[in-house]
C-alpha positions in Angstrom: 100.9 49.9 -87.4 99.4 51.8 -84.6 96.3 54.3 -85.2 97.6 57.6 -86.0 97.9 60.3 -83.1 100.4 62.7 -82.1 101.4 60.7 -79.3 102.0 57.6 -81.5 104.0 60.0 -83.9 106.2 61.2 -81.0 107.0 57.8 -79.8 107.8 56.5 -83.3 109.9 59.6 -83.8 111.9 58.8 -80.5 112.5 55.3 -81.8 113.6 56.6 -85.2 116.0 59.0 -83.4 117.6 56.1 -81.2 117.9 53.9 -84.3 119.6 56.5 -86.5 122.0 57.7 -83.8 122.8 54.0 -83.2 126.4 53.6 -84.5 125.3 50.0 -85.7 121.8 51.5 -86.8 119.8 49.1 -89.2 118.9 51.1 -92.5 116.0 49.2 -93.3 114.6 49.7 -89.6 115.2 53.4 -90.2 113.4 53.2 -93.4 110.4 51.4 -91.9 110.1 54.1 -89.2 110.4 56.8 -91.6 107.5 55.3 -93.8 105.4 54.9 -90.9 105.9 58.4 -89.6 105.2 59.9 -93.0 102.1 57.9 -93.3 100.7 59.2 -89.9 101.9 62.8 -90.4 99.9 62.9 -93.7 96.8 61.2 -92.3 96.8 63.6 -89.3 97.5 66.8 -91.5 100.6 67.6 -89.7 102.4 68.6 -92.9 99.9 71.3 -93.6 101.2 74.6 -92.0 97.9 76.1 -92.3 95.9 73.6 -90.1 98.5 72.1 -88.1 99.3 73.4 -84.4 102.9 74.1 -83.3 103.3 70.8 -81.7 102.3 68.8 -84.8 104.6 71.0 -86.9 107.6 70.4 -85.0 107.2 66.7 -85.0 106.7 66.8 -88.8 109.8 69.0 -89.1 112.0 66.7 -86.9 110.8 63.6 -88.8 111.7 65.2 -92.2 115.2 66.4 -91.1 116.1 63.0 -89.8 114.8 61.7 -93.3 117.3 64.1 -95.1 120.1 63.1 -93.0 119.2 59.3 -93.5 119.0 60.2 -97.3 122.7 61.4 -97.1 123.8 58.3 -95.3 122.2 56.2 -97.9 123.8 58.2 -100.5 120.2 58.8 -101.9 120.3 62.2 -103.6 116.6 62.3 -105.0 115.4 61.1 -101.5 117.4 64.1 -100.0 116.1 66.5 -102.4 112.4 65.3 -101.8 112.9 65.9 -98.0 114.4 69.4 -98.5 111.6 70.3 -100.7 109.3 69.3 -97.9 111.3 71.2 -95.2 111.4 74.3 -97.2 108.0 75.6 -95.6 109.2 75.0 -92.3 112.5 77.1 -93.0 110.6 80.1 -94.4 110.5 83.1 -92.0 106.9 83.2 -91.5 106.6 79.7 -90.1 110.2 79.6 -88.6 109.5 82.3 -86.2 106.5 80.4 -84.8 108.4 77.4 -84.0 111.2 76.3 -81.7 114.6 77.0 -83.3 116.1 73.8 -85.3 119.6 73.1 -84.9 119.4 71.1 -88.1 118.1 73.9 -90.1 121.2 75.6 -91.3 123.3 72.3 -91.7 120.6 71.0 -93.9 120.4 74.2 -95.9 124.0 74.4 -96.3 124.0 70.6 -97.4 121.4 71.6 -100.1 123.6 74.4 -101.3 126.5 71.9 -101.7 124.2 69.5 -103.5 123.4 72.4 -106.0 127.4 73.0 -106.5 127.9 69.4 -107.0 125.3 69.1 -109.7 126.7 72.4 -111.4 123.2 74.2 -110.8 124.6 77.6 -110.1 121.6 79.4 -110.8 119.5 77.4 -108.4 122.4 77.9 -105.8 121.8 81.7 -106.0 118.1 81.5 -106.0 118.6 79.3 -102.6 120.8 82.0 -101.1 118.3 84.7 -101.8 116.0 83.0 -99.2 118.7 82.8 -96.3 119.2 85.8 -93.9 121.9 87.9 -95.3 123.4 88.0 -91.8 123.9 84.3 -91.8 125.9 84.3 -94.9 129.5 84.9 -93.5 128.9 84.1 -89.8 127.2 80.8 -90.1 129.8 78.0 -91.0 127.2 75.8 -92.6 126.3 78.5 -95.1 129.7 80.3 -95.4 131.3 77.0 -96.6 129.2 76.2 -99.8 129.5 80.1 -100.4 133.3 80.2 -100.2 133.4 77.0 -102.6 131.1 78.9 -105.2 133.3 81.9 -105.2 136.5 79.5 -105.6 134.8 77.8 -108.4 134.0 81.1 -110.2 137.6 82.2 -109.8 138.9 79.0 -111.1 140.6 78.3 -107.8 140.2 74.7 -107.9 143.0 73.8 -105.6 141.0 75.7 -102.9 138.0 73.6 -103.7 139.9 70.4 -103.3 141.8 71.6 -100.0 138.1 72.4 -98.7 137.4 68.6 -98.4 139.3 68.5 -95.1 137.4 71.7 -93.7 133.7 70.6 -93.9 131.6 72.1 -91.2 129.8 68.7 -90.8 130.8 64.9 -91.6 127.6 64.8 -94.1 129.1 67.5 -96.2 131.9 65.1 -97.3 129.3 63.2 -99.3 128.5 66.2 -101.9 132.3 67.4 -101.4 133.4 63.9 -103.0 130.9 64.4 -106.0 132.1 68.1 -106.5 135.8 67.3 -106.5 135.1 64.4 -108.8 133.2 66.5 -111.2 136.3 69.0 -111.0 138.7 66.2 -111.8 136.6 65.2 -114.9 136.3 68.7 -116.2 140.1 69.2 -115.9 140.6 65.8 -117.8 138.1 66.9 -120.6 140.4 70.1 -120.9 143.5 68.1 -121.1 142.0 65.9 -123.8 141.2 69.0 -125.8 144.5 70.9 -125.1 147.0 68.2 -125.4 147.8 65.0 -127.2 149.7 63.7 -124.2 151.4 65.0 -120.8 153.9 63.6 -118.6 152.5 61.1 -116.1 153.8 63.4 -113.1 152.2 66.6 -114.5 148.9 64.8 -115.4 148.8 63.6 -111.7 149.5 67.2 -110.4 146.6 68.6 -112.6 144.2 66.0 -111.6 144.9 66.3 -107.9 146.4 62.7 -107.6 148.9 62.6 -104.7 150.9 60.1 -106.7 151.6 59.4 -110.4 150.4 55.7 -110.0 146.8 56.8 -109.0 146.4 58.1 -112.4 146.3 54.8 -114.1 142.8 53.6 -112.9 141.4 57.1 -113.7 143.1 56.8 -117.3 141.5 53.4 -117.9 138.1 54.6 -117.1 138.7 57.6 -119.5 140.3 55.3 -122.3 143.6 56.9 -122.1 146.8 55.1 -122.9 149.8 55.1 -120.6 153.4 54.4 -121.7 155.3 53.2 -118.6 158.7 53.4 -120.5 158.5 57.2 -121.4 155.9 57.7 -118.2 153.4 59.8 -120.4 149.7 59.7 -120.7 148.3 59.8 -124.2 144.8 61.2 -124.5 144.3 60.1 -128.2 144.8 56.7 -129.9 148.1 57.4 -131.2 151.6 57.5 -129.3 153.4 59.0 -132.3 153.8 62.6 -133.7 153.4 63.9 -130.1 153.9 67.5 -129.4 156.3 68.0 -126.4 155.5 70.7 -123.9 158.2 71.6 -121.3 157.2 71.5 -117.8 157.3 75.2 -116.9 154.8 75.6 -119.8 152.6 73.0 -118.5 152.5 74.9 -115.2 151.7 78.1 -116.7 148.7 76.5 -118.5 147.0 75.7 -115.0 145.6 79.3 -115.1 144.3 78.6 -118.7 142.6 75.6 -117.5 140.8 77.4 -114.7 139.5 80.0 -117.1 138.2 77.5 -119.3 136.6 75.6 -116.4 134.9 78.5 -115.0 132.8 78.7 -118.1 132.0 74.9 -117.6 131.0 74.7 -114.1 
């Protein structure tokens, strides 16, 4: 590894950027570049906002931002969280106004908000919102998207959340959206287990946001449910006898009750 210097950091950063943006990028090579860069940033003191100059701080910020995106690509949530924590000081108003604007700042802030939602950390979500310029809450698509999701969750509008998977402002958002929608599906499943002994297969599929009843089978096996293909019902308990029948209209009306119960959970 070359001796630490700003020039070497800039060269390594350029190599990292090229490798990261390569459609056939090598994850191990990206990891190696990031490791080298973080060591040199620390040795040069470029992560210290009190002592580093603007050029060094921009280099450090750019490295950390690519590291955060790389963590999403690797599906490494703890790594993403560590990079976001390091970037926090760069995104604070005092330092942010002294550096050239970062095109990655709001996309990464939005990704972090979505991470907090996917982990059901609503209090931390609101704390993070308080650090954002209020004028950006509605006009910035990267911030507005998780904000709308949080509102939909609080209202119990889970269909809106589910449909938002196709409305993400950047491809990286899909990672946390998949986690969030899986969390919602599992919470609905838990409510079904508490409310019913069984449900018709078609109604279970609709409530759990499966496009086809056949897709329920794998999910049912994961949760230990039993499926009767003859009467096409899903049984949440251990018995298929003495089951209370629920007409379809009543099941549909119960969706609002599910939403209210889930609002207390999320």
